[in-house]
C-alpha positions in Angstrom: -23.7 3.1 26.6 -26.3 0.5 27.3 -24.9 -1.3 30.5 -26.4 -4.6 29.2 -24.6 -4.5 26.0 -22.2 -7.3 25.4 -18.4 -5.9 24.6 -17.0 -6.7 22.0 -15.1 -10.5 22.2 -12.1 -9.6 19.8 -9.5 -7.2 18.9 -11.3 -5.4 15.5 -7.7 -4.2 14.5 -6.5 -7.6 14.9 -9.3 -9.0 12.8 -8.7 -6.2 10.9 -5.3 -7.4 9.6 -6.2 -11.1 9.0 -8.9 -9.9 7.0 -6.3 -7.6 5.4 -4.1 -10.9 4.8 -7.5 -12.7 2.9 -8.3 -10.0 0.8 -4.4 -9.5 -0.1 -3.9 -13.2 -1.2 -7.4 -13.8 -2.8 -8.7 -10.2 -3.9 -12.5 -9.2 -2.9 -14.3 -11.7 -5.3 -12.1 -14.6 -4.7 -12.9 -14.5 -0.6 -16.1 -15.7 0.8 -17.5 -14.5 4.2 -16.0 -18.0 5.2 -12.9 -17.3 4.5 -13.2 -13.9 6.7 -14.3 -15.3 9.8 -12.4 -18.1 9.6 -9.0 -15.9 9.4 -10.8 -13.0 11.8 -11.7 -15.4 14.6 -15.1 -14.2 14.5 -18.8 -15.3 14.1 -20.5 -13.9 11.2 -22.8 -12.1 13.2 -20.1 -10.3 14.8 -18.4 -9.7 11.0 -21.0 -7.8 9.6 -21.8 -6.1 13.2 -18.4 -4.3 13.5 -17.6 -4.2 9.8 -20.8 -4.1 8.1 -21.1 -5.9 4.8 -18.3 -7.4 2.9 -17.5 -4.5 0.8 -17.7 -2.4 4.0 -14.9 -4.6 5.3 -12.9 -4.5 2.1 -13.0 -0.7 2.0 -11.4 -0.2 6.1 -9.2 -3.2 4.8 -7.4 -1.3 2.0 -7.6 1.9 4.0 -5.7 0.0 6.6 -3.3 -1.4 4.8 -3.2 1.8 2.5 -2.6 3.9 5.6 0.4 1.5 6.9 1.9 1.2 3.9 2.4 4.8 3.1 3.4 5.8 7.0 6.2 3.0 6.1 6.7 4.5 2.5 7.3 8.3 4.0 9.4 7.0 7.2 11.8 5.3 4.3 11.3 8.5 2.2 12.6 10.3 4.8 15.5 8.4 6.3 19.5 9.1 4.8 21.3 11.9 4.7 20.3 13.1 1.6 17.0 12.9 -0.3 18.3 10.6 -3.1 19.3 8.4 0.3 15.5 8.4 1.0 14.3 7.6 -2.3 16.6 4.8 -2.7 15.6 3.5 0.7 11.7 3.5 0.1 12.7 1.6 -3.6 15.1 -1.2 -1.5 11.8 -1.4 1.3 9.8 -2.5 -1.5 11.8 -4.6 -3.1 12.3 -6.1 0.3 8.7 -6.8 0.7 7.5 -7.5 -3.2 6.9 -11.3 -2.2 4.3 -10.7 0.1 0.9 -9.5 -1.4 0.1 -6.0 -1.6 -3.5 -4.9 -0.8 -2.9 -1.6 -2.4 -2.3 -2.5 -6.2 -4.3 -5.9 -5.8 -7.5 -3.6 -5.2 -6.2 -1.5 -8.6 -5.6 -4.6 -10.4 -9.0 -5.9 -9.5 -11.6 -2.6 -9.5 -9.4 -0.1 -11.7 -11.6 3.0 -11.1 -15.3 1.3 -10.9 -15.9 1.8 -7.9 -15.6 5.7 -6.4 -15.7 4.8 -3.0 -12.7 3.1 -3.3 -11.0 5.5 -5.8 -11.5 7.8 -3.0 -9.5 6.1 -0.7 -7.1 5.0 -2.6 -6.8 9.0 -3.8 -6.2 10.2 -0.5 -3.7 7.9 0.6 -1.9 8.6 -2.4 -2.0 12.2 -2.0 0.8 12.6 1.1 3.1 9.9 -0.5 3.3 11.8 -3.9 3.3 15.0 -2.6 6.6 13.6 -0.4 8.1 12.3 -2.9 8.1 15.5 -5.4 9.4 17.2 -2.5 12.4 15.1 -1.5 12.7 15.4 -5.4 12.8 18.9 -5.9 15.3 18.3 -2.7 18.2 15.6 -4.9 17.7 18.0 -7.4 19.1 21.4 -5.6 21.4 18.3 -4.4 22.8 17.7 -7.9 21.4 14.0 -7.5 18.4 13.9 -10.0 18.2 16.3 -13.2 17.2 19.5 -12.7 15.1 19.5 -16.2 12.7 16.9 -14.5 9.7 18.2 -13.2 9.3 16.6 -9.5 5.7 15.7 -9.7 6.0 13.7 -13.0 8.9 12.1 -11.2 6.8 11.2 -7.9 4.1 9.6 -10.1 6.8 7.5 -12.1 8.3 6.7 -9.0 5.0 5.6 -7.5 4.6 3.5 -10.9 7.5 1.5 -10.6 6.6 1.0 -6.9 3.4 -0.9 -8.2 5.5 -2.5 -11.2 7.8 -3.8 -8.4 5.1 -4.7 -6.2 3.2 -6.8 -9.5 6.4 -8.4 -10.5 7.2 -9.8 -6.6 3.4 -11.3 -6.4 4.4 -13.1 -10.2 7.5 -14.2 -8.3 10.1 -12.3 -9.4 13.6 -12.9 -7.4 15.1 -10.5 -5.6 17.7 -10.0 -8.4 15.4 -9.0 -10.7 13.8 -6.5 -8.3 16.8 -5.2 -7.1 18.0 -3.9 -11.2 14.3 -2.8 -11.5 14.8 -0.4 -8.5 18.6 0.4 -10.0 17.3 1.0 -13.5 14.6 3.7 -11.6 17.1 5.3 -9.9 19.3 5.7 -13.2 16.2 7.1 -15.3 16.2 9.9 -12.8 20.1 11.0 -13.2 
């Protein structure tokens, strides 16, 4: 390392967390470079030097946000004495945080599959969750808590769809009772 090089004067993880908040609230197109530098507390040169262009920063934000969300989902999924308890804990966690912007769902709504580099990030992040969900579903089937006739992979896909739906409903202003009802219906559908 060049001894004359200036060290970064900001915490890049903290700056990225601030970018996540801005992108989560406004989307990619609705976020300006000025909004980012103000929220991140860095100059434009530092932003571009550390993260590249706005698209590279967005991809890094989606990746970091997704990693945190998947870890939280997996923690909830693994909790509880029985597999169905973990599945319910994960759904209740989603309900409890549904009023917060979800960068994952937001990126899907804004870009769909039109950006392969973004789709690749979301696919890589989603696979461990889908696999863990299918495993917990199979365990719950062995416990008699989920219908044995259901395919665990399809149930995992259904639950991922429910997570997205709760997030969208929460962002649209659904109250806690309505969101809890969605989680209750999802659990009832598995019996």
